[in-house]
C-alpha positions as CSV (number, residue, x, y, z in Angstrom):
1,M,177.9,102.2,-76.2
2,A,178.8,102.9,-72.6
3,L,178.8,106.2,-70.8
4,A,181.6,107.3,-68.5
5,K,180.8,106.4,-64.9
6,L,180.8,109.0,-62.2
7,V,179.8,106.9,-59.2
8,K,180.9,103.6,-57.7
9,V,178.2,101.3,-56.3
10,G,175.9,104.2,-55.6
11,G,172.9,104.4,-57.9
12,S,169.9,106.6,-57.3
13,Y,167.3,103.8,-57.8
14,Y,167.5,100.2,-56.5
15,K,165.3,97.4,-57.6
16,G,165.3,94.0,-55.9
17,F,164.5,90.6,-57.5
18,K,164.2,87.1,-56.2
19,L,165.0,83.9,-58.2
20,T,163.7,80.6,-56.8
21,V,165.9,77.6,-57.4
22,V,164.2,74.3,-56.6
23,A,166.0,71.2,-55.3
24,A,166.8,69.9,-58.7
25,P,169.9,70.5,-61.0
26,G,169.3,72.7,-64.0
27,N,169.3,76.3,-65.3
28,Y,167.2,78.9,-63.6
29,V,166.6,82.2,-65.3
30,L,165.6,85.6,-63.9
31,D,164.9,88.5,-66.3
32,M,165.2,91.9,-64.6
33,T,164.1,95.3,-66.0
34,L,164.6,98.6,-64.3
35,A,162.2,100.8,-66.2
36,D,159.9,100.8,-69.2
37,K,162.1,103.4,-70.8
38,A,165.8,103.7,-71.5
39,C,168.1,103.9,-68.5
40,A,171.6,103.2,-67.3
41,A,172.5,100.3,-65.0
42,N,175.2,101.0,-62.4
43,C,175.8,97.8,-60.4
44,L,174.4,94.4,-59.6
45,S,174.6,92.4,-56.4
46,V,173.8,88.7,-56.1
47,T,173.1,86.9,-52.8
48,P,172.1,83.2,-52.5
49,D,170.5,82.1,-49.2
50,A,172.2,78.7,-49.4
51,Y,175.4,77.1,-50.6
52,G,175.3,75.0,-53.7
53,A,178.6,73.2,-54.2
54,G,179.6,73.7,-57.8
55,D,176.7,76.1,-58.6
56,Y,177.6,79.1,-60.8
57,F,175.9,81.9,-62.7
58,K,176.2,84.4,-65.6
59,V,174.6,87.7,-66.3
60,E,173.8,89.1,-69.7
61,H,172.3,92.2,-71.2
62,L,169.5,91.3,-73.6
63,D,167.6,93.5,-76.1
64,G,163.8,93.5,-76.5
65,D,164.0,90.4,-78.8
66,S,166.0,88.5,-76.2
67,V,169.2,88.8,-78.3
68,V,172.3,89.0,-76.1
69,K,173.9,92.5,-76.4
70,A,176.6,91.9,-73.8
71,L,178.0,89.2,-71.5
72,L,178.5,91.0,-68.1
73,V,179.3,88.2,-65.7
74,E,180.4,84.6,-66.6
75,N,181.1,81.5,-64.5
76,V,181.0,83.1,-61.1
77,Y,180.5,80.5,-58.4
78,N,178.2,80.4,-55.4
79,V,180.9,80.7,-52.6
80,G,178.6,80.4,-49.7
81,K,175.3,81.0,-47.9
82,S,174.4,84.7,-47.7
83,V,177.7,85.8,-49.4
84,T,176.9,88.9,-51.5
85,Q,178.9,89.3,-54.7
86,I,178.9,92.8,-56.1
87,F,179.5,93.6,-59.8
88,D,180.2,97.3,-60.3
89,F,180.0,98.1,-64.0
90,P,183.1,100.1,-65.0
91,A,181.0,102.1,-67.4
92,L,177.2,102.5,-67.2
93,E,175.4,99.7,-69.0
94,L,172.8,101.5,-71.2
95,L,169.5,99.7,-71.4
96,D,167.1,100.9,-74.1
97,A,163.3,100.5,-73.6
98,G,162.4,96.8,-73.6
99,H,166.0,95.7,-72.7
100,K,166.6,93.4,-69.6
101,V,169.4,92.1,-67.5
102,R,169.3,88.3,-67.3
103,L,170.7,86.2,-64.5
104,T,171.1,82.5,-65.4
105,Y,171.9,80.4,-62.2
106,V,173.2,76.9,-63.0
107,S,172.4,74.5,-60.1
108,V,174.8,71.6,-60.1
109,A,174.3,70.6,-56.4
110,G,170.5,70.4,-56.6
111,T,170.1,72.6,-53.5
112,G,166.9,74.5,-53.1
113,M,167.4,78.2,-52.4
114,S,166.4,81.8,-53.2
115,V,168.9,84.0,-55.0
116,Y,168.4,87.7,-54.3
117,T,169.6,90.4,-56.6
118,I,169.7,94.2,-56.4
119,L,170.1,96.1,-59.7
120,E,171.0,99.7,-59.4
121,R,170.5,102.5,-62.0
122,L,170.9,106.2,-62.2
123,T,167.8,108.3,-62.3
124,T,167.1,110.1,-65.6
125,K,167.1,113.9,-65.7
126,S,163.3,113.9,-65.5
127,G,163.5,111.8,-62.3
128,G,161.1,109.2,-63.7
129,V,161.1,105.5,-63.0
């Protein structure tokens, strides 16, 4: 269940991640967690450092047993080197303890690159990470 969102692309905690894609076609997976307790994700940005013609990705919310709870992004293409795509969640995505956000990057071109992500969340009332 989502909470009403009060901010747009402006969390209070930002966590960066890097996915290494080698020069071979295939699926590359990055699991991202924001905290070891429940929190609410606000926004995700994805920036590849190279262009991979035909490459695309999806983003899912998985529970602690790696069961998909929600498909957040689907079939978004890599449109160019260093082009950041920002996905602002219309409602906060609630992540219970043990939940994760998974980026699956599908390399069709077989171009080696790093895919950088920043996942934002709102700080809990206690201010903990």
